[in-house]
C-alpha positions as CSV (number, residue, x, y, z in Angstrom):
1,M,61.7,-53.9,-29.7
2,E,58.9,-56.1,-28.2
3,K,59.2,-54.2,-24.9
4,F,58.8,-50.9,-26.8
5,V,55.6,-52.1,-28.6
6,L,54.1,-53.2,-25.4
7,I,54.8,-49.9,-23.7
8,L,53.4,-48.0,-26.7
9,F,50.2,-50.2,-26.7
10,A,49.7,-49.6,-23.0
11,A,50.0,-45.9,-23.5
12,L,47.4,-46.1,-26.3
13,V,45.0,-48.1,-24.1
14,S,45.4,-45.8,-21.1
15,T,44.4,-42.8,-23.3
16,S,41.6,-44.6,-25.2
17,G,38.8,-43.0,-23.2
18,A,36.1,-44.2,-20.8
19,S,35.6,-47.7,-19.6
20,E,33.9,-50.4,-21.6
21,V,30.2,-50.8,-20.7
22,V,28.4,-54.1,-20.6
23,Y,24.7,-54.3,-19.9
24,A,23.1,-57.4,-18.4
25,Q,20.2,-58.7,-16.3
26,V,20.3,-60.6,-13.0
27,G,20.6,-64.3,-13.6
28,E,22.3,-63.9,-17.0
29,K,25.6,-65.3,-18.1
30,V,28.2,-62.7,-19.1
31,T,31.7,-63.0,-20.5
32,L,34.1,-60.1,-19.7
33,K,36.8,-60.0,-22.3
34,P,39.7,-57.6,-22.3
35,Q,39.5,-55.3,-25.3
36,V,43.1,-55.9,-26.4
37,E,44.8,-58.5,-28.6
38,I,47.0,-60.7,-26.4
39,K,49.6,-62.9,-28.0
40,S,51.5,-63.9,-24.9
41,Y,51.3,-63.3,-21.2
42,K,52.8,-64.4,-17.9
43,Y,49.9,-63.5,-15.6
44,V,46.3,-62.3,-16.0
45,Y,44.6,-60.8,-12.9
46,W,40.9,-59.9,-12.5
47,S,39.8,-57.6,-9.7
48,F,36.5,-55.9,-8.7
49,G,35.7,-52.4,-7.6
50,K,39.1,-50.9,-8.2
51,Q,42.5,-51.7,-9.6
52,D,43.8,-53.1,-6.3
53,G,40.4,-54.2,-5.1
54,P,39.3,-57.8,-4.2
55,Q,41.0,-60.3,-6.5
56,L,38.5,-62.5,-8.3
57,A,40.7,-64.7,-10.4
58,W,44.2,-65.1,-11.9
59,L,45.9,-67.5,-14.3
60,N,49.4,-67.9,-15.6
61,H,51.0,-69.1,-18.8
62,L,51.8,-72.4,-17.2
63,G,48.1,-73.3,-16.8
64,G,47.8,-72.4,-13.1
65,Q,44.7,-70.5,-12.1
66,F,42.8,-69.2,-9.1
67,L,39.1,-68.4,-8.5
68,T,37.9,-66.7,-5.3
69,N,35.8,-68.8,-3.0
70,A,33.7,-65.8,-1.7
71,T,30.0,-66.7,-1.5
72,S,28.9,-63.8,-3.8
73,W,31.3,-65.0,-6.5
74,N,30.6,-68.8,-6.6
75,K,29.6,-68.7,-10.3
76,L,32.9,-67.6,-11.8
77,A,35.0,-69.3,-14.5
78,I,38.0,-68.5,-16.7
79,S,37.8,-69.0,-20.4
80,D,41.1,-68.2,-22.2
81,V,41.8,-64.8,-20.5
82,S,38.1,-63.8,-20.2
83,L,36.2,-63.8,-16.9
84,V,32.9,-65.6,-17.1
85,I,30.1,-64.9,-14.6
86,K,27.5,-67.7,-15.0
87,Q,24.7,-66.2,-13.0
88,I,24.9,-62.6,-12.2
89,Q,23.6,-61.4,-8.8
90,P,22.8,-57.8,-7.9
91,E,26.1,-57.5,-6.0
92,N,28.1,-58.4,-9.1
93,F,27.3,-55.2,-11.0
94,G,30.1,-52.7,-10.9
95,E,33.6,-52.1,-12.4
96,Y,36.0,-54.9,-13.3
97,F,39.7,-54.5,-13.8
98,C,42.0,-56.7,-15.8
99,K,45.8,-56.6,-15.5
100,I,48.1,-58.5,-17.8
101,T,51.9,-59.0,-17.3
102,S,54.2,-60.0,-20.1
103,K,57.8,-60.3,-19.0
104,D,58.6,-56.8,-17.5
105,P,55.8,-54.4,-18.5
106,I,52.2,-54.5,-17.1
107,L,49.4,-53.8,-19.5
108,D,46.8,-51.6,-17.8
109,I,43.6,-52.3,-19.7
110,K,40.6,-50.0,-19.4
111,P,38.0,-51.2,-16.9
112,I,34.7,-52.9,-17.8
113,T,31.6,-51.5,-16.2
114,L,28.8,-54.1,-15.8
115,I,25.5,-52.3,-15.6
116,E,22.2,-53.8,-14.6
117,I,19.1,-53.7,-16.8
118,K,15.7,-53.8,-15.1
119,V,12.7,-54.8,-17.2
120,S,9.2,-55.1,-15.9
121,L,5.6,-55.2,-17.0
122,N,2.5,-54.1,-15.2
123,P,0.1,-55.9,-14.6
124,V,2.0,-59.2,-14.4
125,G,0.5,-62.4,-15.9
126,P,-1.9,-63.2,-18.8
127,L,-3.9,-60.3,-20.1
128,L,-7.2,-59.9,-22.0
129,P,-7.7,-57.7,-25.0
130,G,-8.6,-54.2,-24.0
131,Q,-6.5,-54.2,-20.9
132,S,-3.8,-51.5,-20.4
133,L,-0.2,-52.7,-20.1
134,T,2.9,-50.7,-19.1
135,L,6.4,-52.0,-20.1
136,S,9.4,-50.5,-18.4
137,C,13.1,-50.8,-19.2
138,D,15.7,-48.9,-17.2
139,V,19.4,-49.1,-16.4
140,E,21.2,-48.5,-13.0
141,S,23.4,-45.7,-14.3
142,S,23.7,-42.0,-14.0
143,E,24.3,-41.6,-17.7
144,K,21.2,-43.0,-19.4
145,P,21.8,-44.6,-22.8
146,E,19.2,-44.6,-25.6
147,I,16.5,-47.1,-24.8
148,Y,13.6,-48.2,-27.0
149,W,11.1,-51.1,-27.3
150,M,10.2,-53.4,-30.2
151,N,6.9,-55.1,-30.3
152,P,6.5,-58.8,-31.2
153,R,6.3,-57.9,-34.9
154,G,9.7,-56.1,-34.8
155,E,8.2,-52.6,-35.0
156,I,10.0,-49.9,-33.0
157,M,7.8,-48.1,-30.6
158,N,8.3,-44.3,-30.7
159,D,9.7,-44.0,-27.2
160,T,13.4,-43.6,-26.1
161,K,12.7,-43.3,-22.4
162,G,12.2,-47.0,-21.8
163,T,8.5,-46.9,-20.9
164,V,5.6,-48.0,-23.2
165,D,1.9,-47.9,-22.5
166,V,-0.4,-49.9,-24.8
167,R,-4.0,-51.1,-24.8
168,I,-3.7,-54.8,-25.4
169,T,-4.8,-56.6,-28.6
170,N,-4.0,-60.1,-29.8
171,Q,-1.1,-58.6,-31.9
172,H,0.7,-57.7,-28.7
173,H,1.1,-61.4,-27.7
174,G,4.7,-62.6,-27.8
175,K,8.2,-61.4,-27.0
176,W,8.8,-57.7,-26.5
177,T,12.4,-56.5,-26.9
178,C,14.1,-53.7,-25.0
179,V,17.1,-52.4,-26.9
180,V,19.7,-50.6,-24.8
181,A,22.4,-48.4,-26.4
182,K,21.6,-50.1,-29.8
183,K,23.6,-53.2,-28.8
184,K,22.0,-55.0,-25.9
185,Q,18.6,-56.7,-26.3
186,V,16.4,-57.9,-23.4
187,K,13.3,-59.9,-24.2
188,I,10.2,-60.3,-22.1
189,D,7.1,-62.4,-22.7
190,V,3.6,-60.8,-22.9
191,T,0.8,-63.4,-22.8
192,V,-2.6,-62.3,-24.3
193,I,-5.5,-64.6,-23.8
194,D,-7.4,-64.7,-27.1
195,L,-8.7,-67.1,-29.8
196,S,-6.6,-67.9,-32.7
197,P,-7.1,-65.6,-35.7
198,A,-10.0,-66.7,-38.1
199,P,-9.0,-67.8,-41.6
200,S,-8.6,-65.0,-44.1
201,L,-10.6,-67.0,-46.7
202,P,-14.0,-68.5,-46.2
203,Q,-14.1,-72.2,-45.4
204,Y,-15.2,-73.9,-48.6
205,T,-17.0,-77.2,-48.7
206,S,-19.5,-79.2,-50.8
207,T,-21.8,-82.1,-50.5
208,S,-18.8,-84.2,-51.7
209,S,-16.2,-82.8,-49.2
210,P,-15.9,-82.8,-45.4
211,I,-16.6,-79.6,-43.5
212,T,-14.4,-78.2,-40.8
213,I,-15.3,-74.9,-38.9
214,P,-12.1,-73.9,-37.1
215,C,-11.8,-72.2,-33.7
216,S,-9.0,-72.8,-31.2
217,I,-7.0,-71.4,-28.3
218,P,-3.3,-70.9,-29.0
219,T,-1.1,-73.7,-27.6
220,Q,0.8,-71.4,-25.3
221,I,-2.4,-70.5,-23.4
222,S,-3.8,-73.1,-20.9
223,W,-7.3,-73.5,-19.6
224,L,-6.0,-72.8,-16.1
225,Q,-5.0,-69.3,-17.3
226,I,-8.4,-68.8,-19.0
227,K,-10.2,-69.9,-15.8
228,A,-8.1,-67.6,-13.7
229,K,-9.3,-64.6,-15.8
230,G,-12.9,-65.5,-15.0
231,V,-14.3,-67.2,-18.1
232,Q,-18.1,-67.4,-17.9
233,E,-19.3,-68.8,-21.2
234,V,-18.1,-70.5,-24.4
235,H,-20.5,-71.3,-27.2
236,W,-21.1,-71.6,-31.0
237,Q,-23.7,-69.8,-33.0
238,F,-24.8,-70.2,-36.6
239,F,-26.3,-67.5,-38.9
240,P,-27.6,-69.1,-42.0
241,E,-27.1,-67.5,-45.4
242,T,-30.1,-66.8,-47.7
243,S,-30.3,-65.4,-51.2
244,S,-30.4,-61.9,-49.8
245,G,-27.6,-62.4,-47.3
246,L,-27.2,-63.5,-43.7
247,D,-30.3,-64.2,-41.8
248,S,-29.6,-62.7,-38.4
249,D,-33.2,-63.4,-37.2
250,G,-32.6,-67.1,-37.9
251,A,-29.5,-67.3,-35.6
252,Q,-29.1,-70.8,-34.1
253,R,-27.2,-71.6,-30.9
254,L,-25.4,-74.9,-31.7
255,F,-23.3,-75.8,-28.7
256,S,-22.4,-74.5,-25.2
257,L,-19.3,-75.6,-23.3
258,S,-19.7,-76.8,-19.7
259,L,-16.9,-75.1,-17.7
260,K,-16.7,-77.6,-14.8
261,D,-13.7,-79.7,-14.0
262,T,-14.5,-81.9,-17.0
263,L,-15.0,-79.7,-20.0
264,S,-17.9,-81.1,-22.2
265,W,-20.1,-79.8,-25.0
266,T,-23.9,-79.5,-24.7
267,Q,-25.8,-79.6,-28.0
268,E,-28.6,-77.0,-28.3
269,Q,-29.4,-77.2,-32.1
270,D,-28.9,-80.4,-34.1
271,R,-27.2,-79.8,-37.4
272,E,-25.3,-83.1,-37.1
273,L,-22.1,-81.3,-36.5
274,S,-19.5,-82.8,-34.1
275,P,-17.4,-80.6,-31.7
276,A,-13.8,-81.5,-30.8
277,Q,-13.7,-84.3,-28.2
278,D,-11.2,-82.8,-25.8
279,P,-11.5,-79.0,-25.5
280,K,-8.7,-78.9,-23.0
281,T,-6.3,-79.2,-25.9
282,G,-7.6,-75.9,-27.1
283,N,-9.4,-77.4,-30.2
284,L,-12.9,-76.0,-30.4
285,D,-13.6,-77.0,-34.1
286,L,-16.9,-78.3,-35.5
287,T,-16.8,-81.0,-38.1
288,R,-18.9,-83.3,-40.3
289,K,-17.9,-85.9,-42.9
290,L,-19.7,-84.2,-45.7
291,G,-21.0,-80.7,-46.2
292,R,-24.5,-79.7,-47.1
293,V,-26.0,-77.0,-49.3
294,E,-27.6,-75.5,-46.2
295,D,-24.3,-75.2,-44.4
296,G,-23.6,-71.8,-46.0
297,G,-23.4,-68.9,-43.5
298,D,-21.5,-67.5,-40.5
299,Y,-20.4,-69.6,-37.6
300,V,-19.4,-67.6,-34.5
301,C,-17.2,-69.0,-31.7
302,T,-17.6,-66.9,-28.6
303,M,-15.8,-66.7,-25.2
304,K,-17.1,-64.4,-22.5
305,F,-15.4,-63.2,-19.2
306,E,-16.6,-61.8,-15.9
307,N,-15.2,-58.3,-16.6
308,G,-17.3,-58.0,-19.7
309,V,-14.6,-58.8,-22.3
310,T,-16.0,-61.0,-25.1
311,L,-13.7,-62.8,-27.5
312,D,-15.2,-64.1,-30.7
313,R,-14.2,-65.4,-34.1
314,T,-16.5,-65.5,-37.2
315,I,-15.9,-68.2,-39.8
316,H,-17.7,-67.7,-43.0
317,V,-18.6,-71.0,-44.8
318,Q,-19.5,-71.2,-48.5
319,V,-20.7,-74.3,-50.3
320,L,-19.6,-75.2,-53.8
321,Q,-22.4,-76.9,-55.7
322,I,-23.2,-78.0,-59.3
323,I,-26.6,-77.3,-60.7
324,S,-27.9,-79.1,-63.8
325,S,-30.6,-78.0,-66.1
326,P,-32.9,-79.7,-66.9
327,G,-31.8,-82.2,-64.2
328,E,-29.6,-85.2,-63.5
329,N,-31.7,-87.6,-65.7
330,I,-31.6,-86.3,-69.3
331,L,-32.7,-87.6,-72.7
332,S,-30.1,-87.7,-75.4
333,G,-30.3,-84.8,-77.8
334,Q,-31.4,-82.3,-75.1
335,Q,-29.4,-79.2,-74.2
336,L,-27.5,-79.5,-70.9
337,N,-26.6,-76.5,-68.8
338,L,-24.2,-77.0,-65.8
339,T,-23.3,-74.3,-63.3
340,C,-20.6,-74.6,-60.6
341,S,-20.5,-71.9,-58.0
342,V,-20.7,-70.8,-54.4
343,G,-23.6,-68.5,-55.1
344,R,-21.5,-65.4,-55.6
345,P,-18.6,-64.2,-57.8
346,L,-15.3,-65.8,-56.9
347,P,-12.3,-63.6,-55.7
348,S,-9.7,-63.0,-58.4
349,D,-7.2,-65.4,-56.8
350,L,-9.6,-68.4,-57.0
351,H,-10.5,-70.4,-60.0
352,L,-12.5,-73.5,-61.1
353,Q,-11.5,-76.6,-62.9
354,W,-14.0,-79.0,-64.5
355,S,-13.4,-82.7,-64.9
356,P,-16.1,-84.2,-67.2
357,P,-16.5,-87.9,-68.2
358,K,-13.6,-89.1,-70.3
359,K,-15.4,-89.2,-73.6
360,T,-16.7,-85.6,-73.2
361,S,-14.9,-82.8,-75.1
362,L,-16.0,-79.2,-74.9
363,P,-14.3,-76.2,-76.6
364,S,-14.9,-74.1,-73.4
365,L,-12.6,-76.5,-71.4
366,K,-9.6,-76.2,-73.7
367,S,-8.4,-73.0,-72.1
368,R,-7.8,-71.9,-68.5
369,P,-9.4,-70.8,-66.2
370,H,-12.5,-72.9,-66.8
371,P,-15.8,-71.0,-66.9
372,T,-18.5,-71.2,-64.2
373,H,-21.2,-72.2,-66.7
374,L,-21.0,-75.1,-69.2
375,T,-23.4,-75.7,-72.1
376,V,-23.7,-79.0,-74.1
377,P,-26.0,-78.2,-77.0
378,E,-27.0,-81.9,-77.6
379,V,-26.1,-84.5,-75.0
380,S,-25.3,-88.1,-75.8
381,T,-24.7,-91.2,-73.7
382,D,-20.9,-90.2,-73.8
383,N,-21.8,-87.3,-71.5
384,G,-23.2,-89.5,-68.8
385,G,-21.3,-90.2,-65.6
386,N,-19.5,-88.0,-63.0
387,W,-18.9,-84.4,-63.6
388,W,-16.4,-82.9,-61.1
389,C,-15.8,-79.3,-60.3
390,T,-12.8,-78.3,-58.2
391,L,-12.1,-75.0,-56.5
392,Y,-8.5,-73.8,-56.4
393,Q,-6.5,-71.0,-54.9
394,E,-3.5,-70.9,-57.2
395,K,-2.4,-74.6,-57.0
396,K,-4.0,-75.3,-53.6
397,Q,-7.2,-77.3,-53.8
398,L,-9.9,-75.9,-51.5
399,T,-12.9,-78.2,-52.2
400,S,-14.6,-80.1,-55.0
401,A,-18.2,-81.1,-56.0
402,V,-19.5,-83.9,-58.1
403,I,-22.8,-84.5,-60.0
404,T,-23.8,-87.8,-61.7
405,L,-25.7,-87.5,-64.9
406,T,-27.8,-90.3,-66.4
407,I,-28.4,-89.9,-70.2
408,E,-31.3,-91.9,-71.6
409,T,-31.6,-92.7,-75.3
410,K,-34.3,-90.7,-77.1
411,L,-36.8,-92.9,-79.1
412,N,-37.2,-92.0,-82.8
413,V,-40.3,-92.6,-85.1
414,W,-39.2,-96.0,-86.4
415,M,-38.4,-97.2,-82.9
416,L,-41.9,-96.1,-81.8
417,V,-43.4,-98.0,-84.8
418,I,-41.4,-101.1,-84.0
419,A,-42.4,-100.8,-80.3
420,C,-46.1,-100.5,-81.3
421,I,-45.9,-103.6,-83.6
422,A,-44.2,-105.6,-80.9
423,S,-46.8,-104.6,-78.5
424,V,-49.6,-105.6,-80.9
425,I,-47.9,-109.0,-81.4
426,V,-47.6,-109.6,-77.7
427,I,-51.2,-108.7,-77.2
428,L,-52.3,-111.1,-79.9
429,L,-50.2,-113.9,-78.5
430,L,-51.7,-113.3,-75.1
431,L,-55.2,-113.4,-76.5
432,I,-54.5,-116.7,-78.4
433,L,-53.0,-118.2,-75.2
434,A,-56.1,-117.1,-73.2
435,L,-58.4,-118.7,-75.8
436,I,-56.6,-122.0,-75.7
437,L,-56.6,-122.0,-72.0
438,H,-60.3,-121.3,-72.0
439,R,-61.2,-124.2,-74.4
440,R,-59.1,-126.6,-72.3
441,R,-60.9,-125.6,-69.1
442,R,-64.3,-126.0,-70.8
443,K,-63.5,-129.4,-72.1
444,R,-62.4,-130.6,-68.7
445,Y,-65.6,-129.3,-67.2
446,L,-67.7,-131.3,-69.6
447,R,-65.9,-134.5,-68.8
448,H,-66.9,-134.2,-65.2
449,Q,-70.6,-133.7,-66.1
450,L,-70.8,-137.0,-68.0
451,C,-70.5,-140.7,-66.8
452,R,-70.3,-144.1,-68.5
453,C,-73.3,-146.5,-67.5
454,K,-72.9,-150.3,-66.7
455,N,-75.1,-153.4,-67.4
456,P,-78.0,-154.1,-67.6
457,K,-78.3,-150.8,-69.5
458,P,-77.3,-150.8,-73.1
459,K,-73.9,-149.4,-73.9
460,G,-73.7,-145.7,-74.1
461,F,-73.6,-142.6,-72.1
462,Y,-76.4,-141.2,-70.0
463,R,-76.9,-138.1,-68.0
464,T,-76.8,-138.6,-64.3
């Protein structure tokens, strides 16, 4: 019965169609596995080129095995009954035959065709945005399978011939994937020299928060690669923001990067910002411990190359501030108006949260989101202290601002009367004290003008 099953299975395999196809690249590791279920065997033979071609390996049920010592096949191994090629060389592509014996019958298993995939890109090496790139993917076979490319974002390019032409942008940086016959994927790296994307949101700061203006080179790009592409200039510019918008005429050049062996920044306009200490790490940020109201505007990080390509990133900075009317020193009983804003309406995904002094309770703060404007009809000393305003994006804190209010007690009529009486009493006391001091001084002066006479003159006092 067992013999009949094996013969029937062999017949089915022999009529099952064309050979199994495996695609691979030079240098890859490939495992060739017979496409049959094997429960027991006496011998397994692997040959190359044809059924009775050069024998590559064999193994038996007792654990014995053989691997050819031919120079072109020095990376072979046996795993279970599979043939493992650890590093495929060009001469290893072709047809592989596996023969399995189990007692009397011999199982003829359909051959496995190992086909080479060739992937290339032109030009080779790091690219700048705007350059043209051709990616090619081909197989060494007369019957061409379906081939298409996927870009680094996983999008299928509308091309089944294996060639893609693109004009490079920073979105093309990463691993491109060639898909062959919908089952084999080959990846190739495309390096695009560019600055990291600018933040989608403005950089928010305040006079109570630090300021960071980000600009960086991706970690996978080195300065050697940038220099090899002919970098000529790296600098920072600032375009201040006014009430009517950005002031392009007031543009300020803040820093320039020396591109000698030791990279260093040269300050051109002093805004007390500090550049990153070691630009070789790719960090080009500008920082300061605390922001300023006048920091609002656009900061532009620019990198220029010999071929005319310019890379730049614009970081928009907005400053959160609290404005108090009538001021920070207020008399009790006055109306207080507080405004917390960045000078323009906030996007719908941002909101403010006020944190007044502990003893302050306002109806407008009992619901969320908190308003931009607060009004206290009559302030008291309980309203004095720190008023915080914090800007959030959902639950993420972006920045916060603080203002310190001093509330002075307002003098009423009786307090003024008491103050006047106290002033009159003090003046009278000062006058009495001055009169007493004056009389004492005059008496002392008279003593010095008179003397007591001695004998033979009669007793008494005489003028000298």
